Structure formats: C-alpha cells, structure tokens
Phi, psi and omega in degrees: 000129176246124181245122180253129178275107177274316177221140187232004190235172175256009174224165183231138175206191186302321187251001180229152183224161178290161193297129172195136181235153181228125180253119174052031181060013187243319184242131175254137175250111184065159192227034178292316180237035189280303184296322183285353183253347188234144169301154182303319181299320179292324176301313187281350176268356178299139177284329181193152170244121182255116182258137182275322181194180193264008179293147190310313187289000178246345182239001193309320189269002179299314178300318180297320179289326175297321178294319176299318179297325179301311185286336177265004176055049177217196182220158168251151183249121185240136179238131171185187183283167178300325180299322179290317178300317180298320180294317178298316182294323185278325192244337183246297186265061190245010181082354177248307177283309176222164178300157182281067187293344175288341185239341190236146350293152188303327183276348182197074182304142182289333172245104179269113190254130173249119178279129179243164180245152172302147179065026178262144174243134178210171181242143172225112173052041178090353177266135173271128182242126174245125177267131184232121178295137177236167188269110178211177186285343171233161179304125186223141173237141167266169181231125165265120181250124177248122183282166179303334179268010172092001177285142185234134171234138174244117177252123188272341195066200178287137180199167180223201178306140184107001178301334182300342177296342179279337193299323177296342187264342188234160178210067188280150166283328180227131174253122173249114182223186186251149160223112188272327188211163179286176188298333181292351177255025183301319179299318175302316180297319180292326182283315186258008172060058168232164182257146165247170177304320180293322178289323175299321179304316180301318182289322180289324176298321177296320176299314182296321178296322182282317189261343183076014180200174171231142174280168165294148185232132174237136188247141177229181175072025180288148168281117186298329180297329184251014188296320180297320178294316177300314184297320178298319179289327179289323176302316178296317180296317179299322178293318180297318184268352179056048177215150179292124174224119184225157173272132180292152176232141176304133180090351180291143173240133180246128180252124177256000000 
C-alpha cells in the first residue's frame, strides 16, 4: 500500500493544502486538496473518493472535480454518509453555487454518490473498507482501509477526545489522525473536538492497553502558524511512547 499525502493542513497557501490522502492512486480520503494536487486524468481514474464529514476543508474540491467530469463526459464516485450528501446538495451542488452534479445529467450524474452507514463494511476494487464513527462536532466517520495484501490504515478525519471508542473495531498498521493545535489549546480541543498532542497521548495509551502495541502514527490537519510548536510536542510524545509519530508533509509518500 502506498499512501500519498496531497494535503496535510487546515489552511491553504502556496506550499500547503487542505487535507486529502491518496491510496495506491486509486482511493482518495477526503477532498480538501484533491483536485489541485492531481492531473485531471488522474482525478477521473480514481475508483472512489471517501469523505469523512461535510466541513469545508474536507469536501472543497468535489465541485471542481464534478466540473472536470462534466467536460470529460464521465463521473466521479463519492462515498459518505447521508449528512454529507445532503450538505453537498444544499450548499454546493445546488444549481446556484455549482451545477446539480448529484442529479445531472439524469442518465449519468457527474457525481455518483453512494450513501454509507457507520460500522458498515464494503469493498472497492479489492480493498476492504470499514466505516467507523468518530467523535467530532458533526457526524463523522473514519475509514479503515485494508489492501488486497492485508495492509491496514485507519484514517480518522477530524476527531477529538473519545477516539478510543474506535479501538475495539480497528487494528491498523498505520494510524492517520489529526492534531490541530498545540497543548496550550487543550481546552479548545475538548470543546470543539479536535486533538492536541496531550489529548492524542490519552487516546494512544488506551490503544496500547487494549492491543498491547502501538501503530505508526502520521498526523494531519495542523494549523500552519503553530506547526513548529506542535512538532516539538510530538517529538516528545513519540519518545515517551516509543513509537513513530510524525507530522505529514505535502508530497510525502508512505509505503506500508
């Protein structure tokens, strides 16, 4: 399994992009920096785009990809919960902001949407996908993706304290989760359900107690202004837990 980090941040500028991951050039996880990172041909060859929730920085590029599909007379395939589909239909693909690509053209919509449920398992092109509800301010699901050769990655999307409720359901070789802010924002993290290094530590200790091990951990959704502070705290955390924990970088490739 090859995982390419297309976007790793919660803000966008010349050298940073909103969160989006690519597995084996076939599956995309979230679409914050998806269209802006891939040639059109690569976009349209994706087997699926898996969205975790409806916040802007995770769905931003779906309309742009729908427009590309329109001109290339094909479709993109998107999977997520009903809440995400409803948000796209009401606020983005509503005929005012962008064309109603979820419905048009009627015989072959440019965005073909499959509604999934939490705790559902399904297959896409040989990959086993498990949807796992995570704790965030809107209904959110993470995805454990198992490749045909048995490698597993669990991507949480945005989440906060309470992530440990997922651990009985997943067993990843690699955990990709978020750390939005440094430890001095712990109160913010508990209130708005995002992680800081100290809050991540609590969740990883729970994983270790349950599984007897820790996976490698890669972090996304960082605030770029505070990234250096976050990274220093993560280096300390990795040493404390004796496991690899790193901040993702745009363009990075991870091989499992």
